[in-house]
N, C-alpha and C positions, 0 to 999 in steps of 0.2 A: 862713596863714602856713606850713602844714605842720608841719615838724619842726625845731627848734633843737637842734643837737647839738654837744656838747664833751666833753672827758675832763678828770678831776680825780684827782690822787693823794692820797688821804686817808691819814692815819696812824692806826694803832691803838696804844695804849699797850702797851708791851712788859713782859715780866717780867724781872727780879724787881722789887720795890717801889722799889729804888733806880733802876731804869731808868725807872719810871713818874714818879719825882721829877724826873729830868733831862727827862723828855719834857714834863712840865707847866711845868718852869721856864724852858724856852727861849722867849723872846719875839723879836721882831725885833731887839732890841737885845742879844740874847745874855745877858740877866741870869741868873744862876744862883742858885737858892734854897739856903740853908743847911738843914740837918737839923732845926735848931730852929725854923725859920720856917714859918709856915702858908701853903699855896697859896691865891692869890686869883684872882678872874676875869680879872684883868689877864694872868695867865700863859697861855702855850700858844698862844692864837689869833691873835695878832698877825701872825704870819708865815704869809701867806695862799697861799704856793705850794709847799707840799708838801716843804720842806726840813727840817721838824722831825725830831727824832729819833723813832725808833718804827717799827712794822711798816708798811711801804708797801701799801696797798690800792688799786689804781688802778681807776677807774670810768669808763666812757663811758656818757653818759645823754643824753636829750632830752626836751623837752616841746613841746606843740603850741600853736597859736594859740588853741585853746579852753581852754587852761590845764590840762592833763593831763600829767603826768609819766610818760609811757607806755613809755620805753626805759630799761633799766638792763643794762649789758653789763660784768660784772666781768672782767678781764683779768689774766694774770699779771704782764705788763709795762705800763707807761704807754704804749708804742707798739705797734701791731699791724703786721704784714706786709700787703702789699696783698691777698695770697691769704686771710688770716684776715678781714680786713674785707669782701672781696667775698662770703665765705661768710655774714657776718652781715647784708648788705644785705636779703635777703628778711625777716628778722626786723624790720629797721627798718620795711620796708613795713607789715608787720602791725601794728606798733605805731602807725603813723599811721591805719590803718583802724580799729583798735580804739578810738581816740579820738573816732571818729564825724565825722571831718572832712567837711565838705559835697563831695560828689561832683560834679565838674564835668567839662568836656571838656578839662581841662589836668591835666598831672601835679602831684601833691603836691610841694612844694619842700622839700629838706633843706639847711638852712642850717648850714654850719661854716666854720672858720677856717684853711683851706688847709693842714691836716697833709697831707704827701705820700701817706700811704696812704689817704686819704680821697678824693683826687682821682682817681676812676674814674667819669667821666660815662657811659660807655657801659654800665657794670653797673647804675647807677642807671636808666638809661632801659629797660633790659631788664626791670626790676622795676616799671615804672609811676611812677617818680620823677624829679625834676629837681634837679641839683646846683647850688646857689647858694653863693657864698663871701663872707663878711665879709672885710673888709681885715685883713691879718695885724697881730697884737698890737694889736687894737682893742678892748679889753674894754669900753669905754663904748658901743660899737656892738653888742655882743653880750650879749643879755639873760641868757644863761644864766650869765655870769660873777656876776651878782648873786644867782642862785640858789646858786651854790656858796660865795658869801660868807655867805649864810643857813645854809647846811648847816654850814659850819665853825663858825660861832658857835654853832649849837644842839648840835652834837657836843661843843663845848668845855665847854658847860654841864653836859651829862650826865657828861662825864668828870671834872668836879669832884666830883660825887656818887659816882661809882665810887671815885674816890680816897679820899673820906672813908669809904666804906664797906668799903674793901680789896677791892673787887670787880675781877675781871679777866675781860674778854669773851674769848671764843673768836672766831675769824674768822667763823664762822657767825653768831654773835649780834651781832657788829658790822655785818655786812651787813644783817641783819634790821633793825637799829636805824636804819640809813641808809634802808632802803625806808619805815620807818614815818614817819620825819621828813619825807621827800619827799613822802608822801601827805597830811601836814598842810598842805602849800602848795596842795593841790587843794580843791575843794568839789564835792558832788555835785549833780546836776540837783535842783530848777530853780534853785538859787541858785549855779550854777557860775560865774556871771559876777562873783561877790564874792570869788572865791578870791584868794590872794596871786598866782599865776601869772598868771590873767587880769588882775588889775589891772597887773602888770608889763608884759604885752602892750599893754595900752591906754596905758600910760604912754610907750611908746617913741617916738612922734611928739614928744612934749615933750622927751624926752631928745635926740633927733636935732636938734631945733632949738637946744637948749642947746649941744651939741657943735659945731654950725655957727657959733653966735654966738662961741664961744671958738676958733674956727679949729681945731676938732677936738683941742683939748688935753684936759685932765681935765674930766670932767663933774661930778665931785664926788660921785659915788654912794657 
């Protein structure tokens, strides 16, 4: 499969504590928590698309068909320019090689969802890669969207603990936490096939059949 690539805008709880309360209180229904109320796991993580209050932390990442999350690119803004991404494509190639993908007489494929700055087939080809696109706005067909959902949920659990302990992370600590969580979705050889990412890859044919049966409506993941 090569590499499945996508971006996500994570949010880091802000200072002061009142800002953290607002950050945790906002759900998709915009329910606000009063000072006398306790935070609950139902707060914060319902809103999946990066519009929560807080410090925005954009990440572009990718995992391979062997179930390794090998690419993490932290960026100042959610979108990059074409020149910025072209400069990062060699690193993308190294991340595919690092995963130990089988070497064949074909280029490793990089799958993404048609962001304009990613559409550079010539640069991919120069670096021994082949560009492949998911249909736009097709989260059920793009398995990395499931990974982002796992990541948001796991970050929310840890944020609850931070809030209870009155602990505030730096940007460096937050990024380290994200990297550690993503590594938990992998598994080392020889049990790599049992990792969450590997199971996600193996489950894609079933998901595609389900999406086709529902005429490519919601898959229910």
